[in-house]
MMTF fields as JSON, N, C-alpha, C and O atoms, coordinates in Angstrom:
{
  "mmtfVersion": "1.0.0",
  "mmtfProducer": "UNKNOWN",
  "numBonds": 495,
  "numAtoms": 496,
  "numGroups": 124,
  "numChains": 1,
  "numModels": 1,
  "chainsPerModel": [1],
  "groupsPerChain": [124],
  "chainIdList": ["A"],
  "bondAtomList": [4, 2, 8, 6, 12, 10, 16, 14, 20, 18, 24, 22, 28, 26, 32, 30, 36, 34, 40, 38, 44, 42, 48, 46, 52, 50, 56, 54, 60, 58, 64, 62, 68, 66, 72, 70, 76, 74, 80, 78, 84, 82, 88, 86, 92, 90, 96, 94, 100, 98, 104, 102, 108, 106, 112, 110, 116, 114, 120, 118, 124, 122, 128, 126, 132, 130, 136, 134, 140, 138, 144, 142, 148, 146, 152, 150, 156, 154, 160, 158, 164, 162, 168, 166, 172, 170, 176, 174, 180, 178, 184, 182, 188, 186, 192, 190, 196, 194, 200, 198, 204, 202, 208, 206, 212, 210, 216, 214, 220, 218, 224, 222, 228, 226, 232, 230, 236, 234, 240, 238, 244, 242, 248, 246, 252, 250, 256, 254, 260, 258, 264, 262, 268, 266, 272, 270, 276, 274, 280, 278, 284, 282, 288, 286, 292, 290, 296, 294, 300, 298, 304, 302, 308, 306, 312, 310, 316, 314, 320, 318, 324, 322, 328, 326, 332, 330, 336, 334, 340, 338, 344, 342, 348, 346, 352, 350, 356, 354, 360, 358, 364, 362, 368, 366, 372, 370, 376, 374, 380, 378, 384, 382, 388, 386, 392, 390, 396, 394, 400, 398, 404, 402, 408, 406, 412, 410, 416, 414, 420, 418, 424, 422, 428, 426, 432, 430, 436, 434, 440, 438, 444, 442, 448, 446, 452, 450, 456, 454, 460, 458, 464, 462, 468, 466, 472, 470, 476, 474, 480, 478, 484, 482, 488, 486, 492, 490],
  "bondOrderList": [1, 1, 1, 1, 1, 1, 1, 1, 1, 1, 1, 1, 1, 1, 1, 1, 1, 1, 1, 1, 1, 1, 1, 1, 1, 1, 1, 1, 1, 1, 1, 1, 1, 1, 1, 1, 1, 1, 1, 1, 1, 1, 1, 1, 1, 1, 1, 1, 1, 1, 1, 1, 1, 1, 1, 1, 1, 1, 1, 1, 1, 1, 1, 1, 1, 1, 1, 1, 1, 1, 1, 1, 1, 1, 1, 1, 1, 1, 1, 1, 1, 1, 1, 1, 1, 1, 1, 1, 1, 1, 1, 1, 1, 1, 1, 1, 1, 1, 1, 1, 1, 1, 1, 1, 1, 1, 1, 1, 1, 1, 1, 1, 1, 1, 1, 1, 1, 1, 1, 1, 1, 1, 1],
  "groupList": [{"groupName": "UNK", "atomNameList": ["N", "CA", "C", "O"], "elementList": ["N", "C", "C", "O"], "formalChargeList": [0, 0, 0, 0], "bondAtomList": [1, 0, 2, 1, 3, 2], "bondOrderList": [1, 1, 2], "singleLetterCode": "X", "chemCompType": "L-PEPTIDE LINKING"}],
  "groupTypeList": [0, 0, 0, 0, 0, 0, 0, 0, 0, 0, 0, 0, 0, 0, 0, 0, 0, 0, 0, 0, 0, 0, 0, 0, 0, 0, 0, 0, 0, 0, 0, 0, 0, 0, 0, 0, 0, 0, 0, 0, 0, 0, 0, 0, 0, 0, 0, 0, 0, 0, 0, 0, 0, 0, 0, 0, 0, 0, 0, 0, 0, 0, 0, 0, 0, 0, 0, 0, 0, 0, 0, 0, 0, 0, 0, 0, 0, 0, 0, 0, 0, 0, 0, 0, 0, 0, 0, 0, 0, 0, 0, 0, 0, 0, 0, 0, 0, 0, 0, 0, 0, 0, 0, 0, 0, 0, 0, 0, 0, 0, 0, 0, 0, 0, 0, 0, 0, 0, 0, 0, 0, 0, 0, 0],
  "groupIdList": [1, 2, 3, 4, 5, 6, 7, 8, 9, 10, 11, 12, 13, 14, 15, 16, 17, 18, 19, 20, 21, 22, 23, 24, 25, 26, 27, 28, 29, 30, 31, 32, 33, 34, 35, 36, 37, 38, 39, 40, 41, 42, 43, 44, 45, 46, 47, 48, 49, 50, 51, 52, 53, 54, 55, 56, 57, 58, 59, 60, 61, 62, 63, 64, 65, 66, 67, 68, 69, 70, 71, 72, 73, 74, 75, 76, 77, 78, 79, 80, 81, 82, 83, 84, 85, 86, 87, 88, 89, 90, 91, 92, 93, 94, 95, 96, 97, 98, 99, 100, 101, 102, 103, 104, 105, 106, 107, 108, 109, 110, 111, 112, 113, 114, 115, 116, 117, 118, 119, 120, 121, 122, 123, 124],
  "secStructList": [7, 7, 7, 7, 7, 7, 1, 1, 6, 2, 2, 2, 2, 2, 2, 2, 2, 2, 2, 2, 2, 2, 2, 2, 2, 2, 2, 2, 6, 1, 7, 7, 7, 7, 7, 7, 7, 7, 1, 1, 7, 7, 7, 7, 7, 7, 6, 6, 1, 2, 2, 2, 2, 2, 1, 7, 7, 7, 7, 7, 7, 1, 2, 2, 2, 2, 2, 2, 7, 7, 7, 7, 7, 2, 2, 2, 2, 1, 7, 7, 7, 7, 7, 7, 7, 7, 7, 2, 2, 2, 2, 2, 2, 2, 2, 2, 7, 7, 7, 7, 7, 7, 7, 7, 7, 7, 7, 7, 6, 6, 2, 2, 2, 2, 2, 2, 2, 2, 7, 4, 4, 4, 7, 7],
  "xCoordList": [4.69, 5.326, 6.538, 6.448, 7.636, 8.887, 9.006, 8.646, 9.511, 9.701, 11.133, 11.496, 11.958, 13.339, 13.381, 12.581, 14.317, 14.517, 15.398, 16.481, 14.953, 15.748, 15.87, 15.114, 16.82, 17.046, 16.321, 16.931, 15.038, 14.224, 13.058, 12.621, 12.566, 11.407, 11.739, 12.719, 10.914, 11.074, 12.341, 12.956, 12.732, 13.947, 15.179, 16.07, 15.233, 16.365, 16.398, 17.461, 15.239, 15.164, 15.59, 16.303, 15.154, 15.548, 17.047, 17.68, 17.627, 19.067, 19.852, 20.86, 19.421, 20.111, 20.009, 20.995, 18.839, 18.653, 19.516, 20.142, 19.556, 20.382, 21.858, 22.603, 22.285, 23.678, 24.03, 25.101, 23.143, 23.39, 23.446, 24.305, 22.546, 22.542, 23.826, 24.398, 24.281, 25.5, 26.716, 27.556, 26.815, 27.959, 27.938, 28.981, 26.768, 26.703, 27.014, 27.598, 26.636, 26.95, 28.447, 29.001, 29.101, 30.549, 31.259, 32.184, 30.823, 31.469, 31.193, 32.062, 30.003, 29.643, 30.358, 30.494, 30.816, 31.432, 32.895, 33.49, 33.493, 34.888, 34.984, 34.233, 35.889, 36.015, 36.651, 37.474, 36.267, 36.841, 37.178, 36.681, 38.02, 38.447, 37.686, 37.484, 37.265, 36.626, 37.669, 38.869, 37.223, 38.137, 38.756, 38.055, 40.066, 40.76, 40.654, 40.42, 40.826, 40.77, 42.085, 43.118, 42.062, 43.276, 44.315, 43.989, 45.596, 46.692, 46.957, 47.191, 46.92, 47.228, 46.056, 44.908, 46.364, 45.32, 44.845, 45.439, 43.787, 43.241, 43.235, 43.271, 43.189, 43.159, 41.936, 41.583, 41.292, 40.127, 40.328, 40.63, 40.165, 40.344, 39.006, 38.444, 38.505, 37.231, 37.425, 38.41, 36.474, 36.526, 36.416, 35.534, 37.287, 37.255, 38.095, 38.202, 38.695, 39.522, 40.872, 41.205, 41.642, 42.947, 43.878, 44.579, 43.884, 44.743, 44.328, 45.184, 43.033, 42.553, 42.958, 43.273, 42.956, 43.374, 44.859, 45.282, 45.661, 47.109, 47.486, 48.526, 46.666, 46.988, 46.849, 45.948, 47.743, 47.721, 46.737, 46.776, 45.861, 44.905, 45.633, 46.423, 45.396, 46.037, 45.429, 44.237, 46.239, 45.784, 45.764, 46.723, 44.687, 44.563, 44.192, 43.448, 44.713, 44.335, 45.014, 44.411, 46.236, 46.939, 46.969, 46.738, 47.255, 47.321, 48.435, 48.262, 49.586, 50.724, 50.384, 50.765, 49.666, 49.268, 48.329, 48.437, 47.424, 46.501, 47.231, 46.911, 48.213, 48.975, 49.866, 50.109, 50.355, 51.222, 50.438, 51.04, 49.137, 48.326, 48.4, 48.352, 48.515, 48.569, 47.18, 46.495, 46.761, 45.452, 45.476, 46.534, 44.299, 44.183, 44.612, 44.363, 45.248, 45.571, 44.369, 44.172, 43.57, 42.329, 42.589, 41.749, 43.738, 44.025, 44.165, 43.919, 44.559, 44.71, 43.471, 43.368, 42.521, 41.368, 40.094, 39.204, 39.981, 38.752, 38.905, 39.998, 37.838, 37.893, 37.486, 36.956, 37.737, 37.326, 36.169, 36.347, 35.004, 33.883, 34.1, 34.62, 33.696, 33.779, 32.365, 31.454, 32.17, 30.824, 30.381, 31.173, 29.111, 28.568, 28.189, 27.561, 28.573, 28.207, 26.844, 26.55, 26.027, 24.68, 24.724, 25.548, 23.827, 23.696, 22.933, 22.362, 22.935, 22.242, 20.747, 20.136, 20.159, 18.719, 18.412, 17.408, 19.261, 19.042, 19.173, 18.38, 20.161, 20.363, 19.171, 18.707, 18.684, 17.541, 16.294, 15.504, 16.112, 14.946, 15.004, 13.973, 16.184, 16.319, 16.055, 15.451, 16.501, 16.31, 14.854, 14.389, 14.12, 12.721, 11.747, 10.547, 12.219, 11.33, 10.762, 11.448, 9.51, 8.848, 8.485, 8.056, 8.661, 8.31, 6.81, 6.015, 6.442, 5.029, 4.922, 5.927, 3.713, 3.485, 2.497, 1.757, 2.493, 1.593, 0.19, 0.006, -0.784, -2.178, -2.43, -1.714, -3.43, -3.778, -4.374, -4.84, -4.361, -4.906, -6.403, -7.005, -7.0, -8.446, -8.777, -7.963, -9.957, -10.329, -10.551, -10.832, -10.422, -10.624, -12.108, -12.939, -12.45, -13.879, -14.475, -15.694, -13.656, -14.147, -13.951, -13.934, -13.805, -13.491, -14.594, -14.306, -15.852, -16.946, -17.083, -17.322, -16.936, -17.037, -15.906, -16.136, -14.693, -13.56, -13.765, -13.451, -14.299, -14.518, -15.566, -15.403, -16.64, -17.677, -17.134, -17.514, -16.246, -15.67, -14.699, -14.71, -13.854, -12.837, -13.385, -12.867, -14.434, -14.987, -16.512, -17.24, -17.001, -18.457, -19.213, -20.395, -18.567, -19.268, -19.564, -20.452, -18.833, -19.041, -20.184, -20.557, -20.754, -21.825, -23.135, -23.165, -24.219, -25.541, -26.382, -27.518],
  "yCoordList": [-42.314, -42.115, -41.22, -40.17, -41.618, -40.884, -39.787, -39.981, -38.634, -37.534, -37.476, -36.553, -38.473, -38.495, -38.822, -39.606, -38.211, -38.523, -39.757, -39.793, -40.735, -41.961, -42.317, -41.828, -43.164, -43.572, -44.88, -45.843, -44.916, -46.078, -45.632, -44.484, -46.522, -46.209, -45.194, -45.343, -44.16, -43.144, -42.325, -41.89, -42.113, -41.342, -42.033, -41.384, -43.359, -44.122, -44.055, -43.869, -44.207, -44.135, -42.759, -42.643, -41.716, -40.358, -40.161, -39.568, -40.655, -40.507, -41.254, -40.74, -42.459, -43.232, -42.526, -42.45, -42.016, -41.321, -40.072, -39.8, -39.317, -38.106, -38.462, -37.751, -39.549, -39.98, -40.401, -40.058, -41.141, -41.582, -40.389, -40.336, -39.435, -38.241, -37.441, -36.941, -37.317, -36.554, -37.23, -36.563, -38.543, -39.273, -39.189, -38.977, -39.35, -39.289, -37.88, -37.732, -36.848, -35.478, -35.23, -34.55, -35.779, -35.612, -36.35, -35.814, -37.589, -38.379, -37.825, -37.883, -37.293, -36.778, -35.471, -35.113, -34.755, -33.464, -33.582, -32.594, -34.774, -34.94, -35.037, -35.796, -34.287, -34.378, -35.709, -36.257, -36.212, -37.459, -37.282, -36.372, -38.155, -38.081, -39.09, -40.228, -38.681, -39.594, -40.213, -40.03, -40.928, -41.545, -40.459, -39.586, -40.522, -39.515, -39.837, -40.984, -38.836, -39.034, -39.634, -39.464, -40.325, -40.956, -39.933, -38.865, -40.282, -39.367, -39.32, -38.248, -40.467, -40.51, -41.048, -40.989, -41.576, -42.146, -43.47, -44.005, -43.992, -45.259, -46.236, -45.835, -47.532, -48.571, -49.435, -49.744, -49.822, -50.674, -51.848, -51.657, -53.051, -54.249, -54.974, -55.33, -55.187, -55.866, -57.37, -57.906, -58.056, -59.515, -60.12, -59.744, -61.033, -61.683, -60.982, -61.481, -59.84, -59.148, -59.853, -60.716, -59.484, -60.093, -59.88, -60.802, -58.678, -58.379, -59.184, -59.616, -59.386, -60.164, -61.624, -62.268, -62.163, -63.553, -63.734, -64.807, -62.706, -62.793, -62.768, -63.308, -62.159, -62.029, -63.371, -64.155, -63.62, -64.853, -64.673, -63.665, -65.654, -65.6, -65.817, -66.755, -64.985, -65.208, -66.417, -66.69, -67.131, -68.304, -67.976, -67.412, -68.324, -68.077, -69.371, -69.345, -70.509, -71.798, -72.072, -72.683, -71.64, -71.927, -70.69, -69.573, -70.905, -69.807, -68.836, -67.622, -69.367, -68.514, -67.616, -66.445, -68.165, -67.351, -66.225, -65.106, -66.512, -65.48, -64.418, -63.233, -64.843, -63.875, -63.006, -61.846, -63.54, -62.781, -61.926, -61.149, -62.045, -61.286, -59.8, -59.406, -58.991, -57.539, -56.963, -57.441, -55.962, -55.355, -54.568, -54.187, -54.339, -53.554, -52.115, -51.551, -51.539, -50.117, -49.377, -49.357, -48.771, -48.136, -47.001, -46.718, -46.352, -45.259, -45.759, -45.007, -47.021, -47.534, -48.276, -48.579, -48.585, -49.373, -48.558, -49.0, -47.387, -46.618, -45.802, -45.336, -45.641, -44.952, -43.502, -43.058, -42.77, -41.383, -41.311, -41.665, -40.869, -40.823, -39.754, -38.674, -40.075, -39.096, -38.613, -39.429, -37.317, -36.816, -37.224, -37.216, -37.577, -37.989, -36.746, -35.828, -36.73, -35.591, -35.86, -36.973, -34.836, -34.962, -34.936, -34.245, -35.697, -35.651, -34.381, -33.71, -34.075, -32.867, -32.956, -31.972, -34.128, -34.294, -34.143, -33.529, -34.695, -34.569, -33.125, -32.659, -32.421, -31.02, -30.172, -29.301, -30.432, -29.693, -29.978, -29.072, -31.247, -31.607, -30.934, -30.498, -30.843, -30.175, -28.676, -28.09, -28.059, -26.622, -26.271, -25.218, -27.141, -26.83, -27.372, -27.114, -28.105, -28.687, -27.612, -26.661, -27.785, -26.854, -27.623, -28.775, -26.977, -27.676, -27.9, -26.999, -29.095, -29.426, -30.625, -31.263, -30.936, -32.102, -33.026, -32.609, -34.262, -35.223, -35.064, -34.501, -35.559, -35.469, -36.428, -37.416, -36.139, -36.999, -38.306, -38.402, -39.303, -40.609, -40.645, -39.694, -41.756, -41.945, -42.152, -42.705, -41.716, -41.912, -43.4, -44.185, -43.766, -45.145, -45.49, -44.865, -46.472, -46.792, -47.422, -47.403, -47.97, -48.595, -47.704, -48.201, -46.407, -45.506, -45.492, -45.561, -45.403, -45.327, -46.644, -46.642, -47.76, -49.074, -49.248, -49.748, -48.835, -48.921, -48.016, -48.392, -46.812, -45.876, -46.416, -46.303, -47.003, -47.575, -48.751, -48.949, -49.526, -50.688, -50.258, -50.825, -49.251, -48.82, -47.921, -47.924, -47.146, -46.193, -46.359, -45.485, -47.462, -47.685, -46.714, -46.467, -46.154, -45.232, -43.883, -43.158, -43.547, -42.253, -42.279, -41.228, -43.455, -43.561, -43.861, -44.715, -43.168, -43.364, -44.303, -44.578],
  "zCoordList": [-5.591, -6.87, -6.683, -6.045, -7.218, -7.038, -8.079, -9.24, -7.661, -8.602, -9.12, -9.85, -8.737, -9.202, -10.689, -11.199, -11.349, -12.767, -12.853, -12.27, -13.556, -13.693, -15.172, -16.012, -15.463, -16.846, -17.13, -17.596, -16.855, -17.178, -18.027, -17.946, -18.825, -19.655, -20.735, -21.465, -20.827, -21.868, -21.676, -22.65, -20.429, -20.17, -20.718, -21.266, -20.571, -21.098, -22.624, -23.217, -23.254, -24.713, -25.203, -26.2, -24.499, -24.889, -24.748, -25.622, -23.647, -23.425, -24.485, -24.971, -24.861, -25.898, -27.248, -27.981, -27.578, -28.85, -28.912, -29.937, -27.834, -27.799, -27.941, -28.616, -27.314, -27.426, -28.838, -29.339, -29.486, -30.865, -31.805, -32.685, -31.633, -32.479, -32.284, -33.253, -31.044, -30.771, -31.393, -31.998, -31.248, -31.821, -33.344, -33.961, -33.96, -35.417, -35.925, -36.998, -35.177, -35.589, -35.535, -36.4, -34.522, -34.406, -35.534, -36.144, -35.817, -36.86, -38.248, -39.117, -38.471, -39.789, -40.108, -41.278, -39.089, -39.354, -39.763, -40.195, -39.638, -40.029, -41.553, -42.166, -42.169, -43.621, -44.019, -43.286, -45.168, -45.67, -47.142, -47.804, -47.634, -49.023, -49.856, -49.432, -51.03, -51.96, -52.864, -52.657, -53.843, -54.788, -55.664, -56.176, -55.828, -56.62, -58.101, -58.482, -58.916, -60.36, -60.849, -60.201, -61.971, -62.469, -62.879, -63.398, -62.634, -62.949, -64.447, -65.005, -65.091, -66.524, -67.303, -66.861, -68.477, -69.31, -68.75, -67.813, -69.315, -68.864, -70.024, -71.188, -69.699, -70.711, -70.493, -69.355, -71.572, -71.486, -72.43, -73.608, -71.923, -72.734, -72.79, -71.754, -73.986, -74.173, -74.091, -74.599, -73.444, -73.338, -74.733, -75.505, -75.052, -76.355, -77.407, -78.527, -77.084, -78.073, -78.199, -77.387, -79.214, -79.452, -78.264, -77.847, -77.725, -76.581, -75.35, -74.577, -75.164, -74.029, -74.161, -73.16, -75.391, -75.598, -75.347, -74.919, -75.605, -75.405, -73.927, -73.55, -73.094, -71.673, -70.965, -71.263, -70.035, -69.256, -68.098, -67.392, -67.912, -66.805, -65.493, -65.388, -64.486, -63.184, -62.493, -62.637, -61.754, -61.024, -59.534, -59.006, -58.867, -57.437, -56.717, -55.737, -57.205, -56.634, -55.299, -54.417, -55.139, -53.892, -53.01, -53.472, -51.745, -50.788, -51.151, -51.041, -51.588, -51.949, -53.13, -53.156, -54.108, -55.26, -54.835, -55.336, -53.928, -53.45, -52.633, -52.724, -51.833, -51.042, -51.917, -51.583, -53.025, -53.932, -54.92, -55.66, -54.953, -55.905, -55.587, -54.422, -56.605, -56.463, -56.75, -57.655, -56.007, -56.277, -57.58, -58.08, -58.111, -59.341, -59.1, -58.035, -60.082, -60.038, -60.62, -61.835, -59.746, -60.194, -61.175, -62.028, -61.063, -61.988, -63.413, -64.356, -63.59, -64.95, -65.423, -66.612, -64.534, -64.952, -65.16, -65.887, -64.549, -64.772, -66.049, -66.372, -66.748, -68.036, -67.936, -66.917, -68.999, -69.095, -70.086, -71.251, -69.663, -70.594, -71.661, -71.385, -72.864, -73.945, -74.246, -74.381, -74.35, -74.63, -76.03, -76.973, -76.149, -77.434, -78.226, -77.7, -79.483, -80.335, -80.949, -81.385, -80.976, -81.518, -83.04, -83.638, -83.655, -85.109, -85.475, -84.615, -86.736, -87.197, -86.899, -86.484, -87.109, -86.842, -85.355, -84.994, -84.488, -83.051, -82.591, -81.774, -83.107, -82.745, -83.196, -82.461, -84.404, -84.937, -84.105, -83.84, -83.687, -82.886, -81.518, -81.006, -80.922, -79.63, -79.73, -78.832, -80.813, -80.97, -81.226, -80.79, -81.931, -82.257, -81.214, -81.315, -80.23, -79.222, -78.307, -77.93, -77.965, -77.054, -75.777, -75.841, -74.621, -73.381, -73.29, -73.56, -72.911, -72.746, -71.833, -71.517, -71.407, -70.558, -71.248, -72.139, -70.836, -71.454, -70.884, -69.805, -71.613, -71.187, -70.034, -69.871, -69.25, -68.134, -68.613, -69.748, -67.761, -68.104, -67.915, -67.417, -68.32, -68.174, -66.698, -65.958, -66.259, -64.859, -64.567, -65.472, -63.305, -62.892, -63.011, -62.353, -63.838, -63.989, -62.726, -62.553, -61.858, -60.625, -59.407, -58.281, -59.608, -58.498, -57.45, -56.255, -57.874, -56.895, -56.142, -54.934, -56.835, -56.189, -55.163, -54.062, -55.528, -54.608, -53.397, -52.268, -53.648, -52.541, -51.582, -50.367, -52.104, -51.239, -50.433, -49.279, -51.043, -50.37, -49.266, -48.174, -49.553, -48.599, -47.501, -46.385, -47.806, -46.823, -46.767, -47.236, -46.203, -46.197, -45.303, -45.54, -44.28, -43.378, -44.039, -43.592, -45.088, -45.74, -46.745, -47.266, -47.033, -48.013, -47.285, -46.398, -47.651, -47.021, -47.796, -47.41]
}
């Protein structure tokens, strides 16, 4: 039996795992940029609205039309959420609410039968 260390069997798997972990640690430590927020206001057009009916549908039937197509400007298509204002009843319900938990459910009526079936050695 040889006492040399070789990259076969478990040693090879360990070396590959260590290499993958090292590469992923290096790649994960690089900072990256997420999607930026819109610079100006946003516009939203509902399907079936008057403005939507007035707009001309783009055609992408030919190769030239597809090559000339411009990508969407995400700054003009994403919306800004508006916070919902609570009604008086909702506000009153939140102020008077007390923290609590729900009651437990009923026990399993077949628990002993299931236990005997799954673990027959534990029953005499």
